[in-house]
C-alpha positions in Angstrom: -35.0 -0.9 -17.0 -34.2 0.6 -20.4 -33.1 3.7 -18.6 -30.7 1.8 -16.3 -29.3 -0.2 -19.3 -28.8 3.0 -21.3 -27.1 4.6 -18.3 -24.7 1.7 -17.8 -23.9 1.5 -21.5 -22.9 5.2 -21.3 -20.8 5.1 -18.2 -19.4 1.6 -17.8 -16.8 1.7 -20.6 -15.1 4.7 -18.9 -15.5 3.3 -15.4 -14.0 0.0 -16.5 -10.9 1.8 -17.7 -10.8 3.5 -14.3 -11.0 0.1 -12.5 -8.0 -1.1 -14.5 -6.0 1.9 -13.5 -7.1 1.6 -9.8 -6.1 -2.0 -9.7 -2.8 -1.2 -11.4 -2.1 1.5 -8.8 -3.0 -0.9 -6.0 -0.7 -3.6 -7.1 2.3 -1.3 -7.8 1.8 0.6 -4.5 1.7 -2.6 -2.5 4.7 -4.0 -4.3 6.7 -0.8 -3.7 5.5 -0.9 -0.1 6.9 -4.4 0.4 10.2 -3.4 -1.3 10.6 -0.4 1.0 8.8 -1.6 4.1 10.6 -4.9 4.7 14.2 -3.4 4.6 12.9 -0.5 6.8 11.6 -3.1 9.3 14.8 -5.0 9.3 16.8 -1.8 9.8 14.6 -0.9 12.7 15.0 -4.2 14.4 18.6 -5.3 13.5 20.3 -2.2 12.0 23.0 -0.1 13.5 21.8 3.0 15.4 22.1 5.4 12.5 20.1 3.1 10.2 17.6 2.4 13.0 17.0 6.1 13.5 16.7 6.7 9.7 14.1 4.0 9.4 12.1 5.4 12.4 12.3 8.9 10.8 10.9 7.6 7.5 8.2 5.6 9.1 7.0 8.4 11.4 7.2 11.0 8.6 4.9 9.0 6.3 2.6 7.7 9.0 2.3 11.0 10.7 1.4 13.2 7.8 -1.7 13.2 5.6 -1.6 11.2 2.3 -3.0 14.1 0.5 -0.2 16.4 1.6 2.4 13.8 0.6 0.8 13.5 -2.9 0.8 17.3 -3.4 4.5 17.6 -2.2 5.6 14.8 -4.6 3.6 16.1 -7.6 3.7 19.9 -7.1 6.6 20.4 -4.6 9.4 18.3 -6.1 9.7 20.4 -9.3 10.3 23.5 -7.1 12.6 21.8 -4.6 15.7 23.4 -6.1 14.4 26.9 -5.3 14.5 26.1 -1.6 18.3 25.6 -1.9 19.0 28.5 -4.2 19.0 26.2 -7.3 16.0 27.4 -9.3 16.8 25.2 -12.3 17.1 22.0 -10.3 14.0 20.0 -9.6 12.4 16.6 -9.9 9.4 16.5 -12.2 7.2 13.4 -12.1 4.3 12.7 -14.4 0.9 12.1 -12.6 1.0 8.3 -12.7 4.6 8.0 -11.4 3.9 10.6 -8.8 0.9 8.5 -7.6 3.1 5.3 -7.6 5.8 7.0 -5.5 3.4 8.6 -3.0 1.3 5.5 -2.5 4.4 3.3 -2.4 6.2 5.4 0.2 3.1 5.7 2.3 2.3 2.0 2.2 6.0 1.2 2.9 5.8 3.0 6.2 2.8 1.1 7.4 4.1 -2.2 6.1 7.4 -1.6 7.9 5.5 -1.6 11.1 3.5 -4.7 10.3 6.8 -6.5 9.4 8.5 -5.2 12.5 5.8 -6.5 14.8 5.9 -9.9 13.1 9.7 -10.1 13.3 9.7 -9.2 17.0 7.0 -11.8 17.5 9.4 -14.6 16.5 11.1 -15.8 19.6 14.6 -14.3 20.2 15.8 -17.7 21.2 15.6 -18.8 17.5 18.2 -16.2 16.5 20.4 -17.4 19.4 20.0 -21.1 18.3 20.8 -20.2 14.7 23.9 -18.4 15.7 24.9 -21.3 17.9 24.6 -23.6 14.8 27.2 -21.5 13.0 24.9 -19.2 10.9 25.7 -15.6 10.4 23.2 -13.0 11.6 22.1 -12.4 8.0 21.7 -16.1 7.3 19.6 -16.5 10.4 17.4 -13.6 9.4 16.9 -14.9 5.9 16.4 -18.6 6.6 14.9 -18.7 10.1 13.3 -15.4 11.1 11.8 -14.0 7.9 9.9 -17.1 6.8 8.1 -17.2 10.1 7.7 -13.4 10.3 6.2 -13.1 6.9 3.5 -15.6 7.8 2.7 -13.8 11.0 2.5 -10.5 9.1 -0.2 -11.7 6.7 -3.3 -10.7 8.7 -2.1 -7.1 9.2 -0.7 -6.9 5.7 -4.0 -8.1 4.2 -5.7 -5.1 5.8 -3.2 -2.8 4.0 -3.9 -4.6 0.7 -7.7 -4.1 1.1 -7.4 -0.5 2.2 -5.0 0.4 -0.6 -7.9 0.0 -3.1 -9.7 2.9 -1.3 -6.5 5.0 -0.7 -5.9 5.2 -4.5 -9.1 7.3 -4.8 -7.1 10.3 -3.7 -5.0 10.4 -6.9 -7.8 11.8 -9.0 -6.8 15.2 -7.5 -3.8 15.2 -9.7 -5.8 14.0 -12.7 -4.9 10.3 -12.6 -7.7 8.6 -14.6 -8.6 6.0 -11.9 -12.2 5.3 -10.9 -12.7 8.6 -9.2 -11.0 10.5 -12.0 -13.3 8.9 -14.6 -16.3 9.6 -12.3 -15.4 13.3 -12.2 -15.2 13.4 -16.0 -18.5 11.5 -16.4 -20.3 13.7 -13.8 -19.3 16.8 -15.7 -20.2 15.3 -19.1 -23.7 14.0 -18.2 -24.6 16.3 -15.3 -25.7 13.4 -13.0 -23.2 13.4 -10.2 -25.4 11.5 -7.7 -25.9 8.5 -10.0 -22.2 8.5 -11.0 -20.9 8.6 -7.5 -23.4 6.0 -6.2 -22.2 3.7 -9.0 -18.6 4.4 -8.0 -19.3 3.6 -4.4 -20.8 0.3 -5.4 -17.8 -0.5 -7.6 -15.4 0.2 -4.7 -17.6 -2.0 -2.4 -17.4 -4.9 -4.9 -13.6 -4.5 -5.3 -13.0 -4.4 -1.6 -15.3 -7.4 -1.0 -13.4 -9.4 -3.6 -10.1 -8.4 -2.2 -11.1 -9.2 1.3 -12.2 -12.7 0.2 -8.9 -13.3 -1.6 -6.7 -12.2 1.3 -8.8 -14.4 3.7 -8.2 -17.3 1.4 -4.5 -16.5 1.4 -4.4 -16.3 5.2 -6.1 -19.7 5.6 -3.8 -21.3 3.0 -0.7 -20.0 4.8 -1.7 -20.6 8.3 0.7 -22.6 10.4 -0.5 -25.6 12.4 0.1 -23.6 15.6 -2.2 -20.8 14.3 -4.9 -23.3 13.3 -4.7 -24.9 16.7 -5.1 -21.5 18.4 -8.2 -20.8 16.3 -9.7 -24.2 17.1 -9.3 -23.5 20.9 -11.4 -20.4 20.5 
C-alpha cells in the first residue's frame, strides 16, 4: 500500500496537469468543430453548387486522411508551404498547442458536418415549404424552423464525437503537447517504469470517457422531444 501511495504521489501531480490540458483540448476542438461543421453542413444541404462542392471537398479530405498525417502537415508542413510555390520565406508557423487545436478542430468539424447534415435532412422537407408559404425567407426558415429540430436530432451522433475526442487528443503528444500522454512519456523516462505509467494513463482515460458518456447521456435525455420518448417507449 505504501508503495502504491508513494507511486501516486510521484506521478499524479504531473498527470493531473495533463488531464487539464486534455480536457482543454477536447472542449476547444469540439467548439471549433461546431463552428466549422454546422456551416459546412448547411452549405452542403442548402448552398449553391460551388459552395456545396467546397463543403464536400473539405469533409472528404479530413474524413479520408489519417489524423496523424493532418497533425504533421499542420505542425511541420505549414512552415514550409511557401517553398512549394517558390516563396521560401513565406510560411505559417503555429506553436504546438495552436497546431493541435487547428488539427483537431478541422478534423472534428468534418465529422460533425456529416452529423448535422444527416439531422437537417431528417427534418421533413414539408416544413421548409410551410415556412416559405408563411412568408419566411429561406434563411429565416433554416434558423427558426429547421435548425432547432435538427440540432436535437444530431445530439446522439454528436455525443459520440464528444466522447471520442477525449481519446483523439492523445495523438498530440507526438508534437510535444503536454497532455496526459505527453506527461506519461516524460514520467516513463524519468522513473523507468513505463508499464505502470501507461496502465495508469489507460485507467485515467477510461474514467474520463465514462464520465463524459454519462454526461452526454444525461444531455440526450434532457433534450429528448416527446416524439423521441414515445418511440423509445414503444421499443
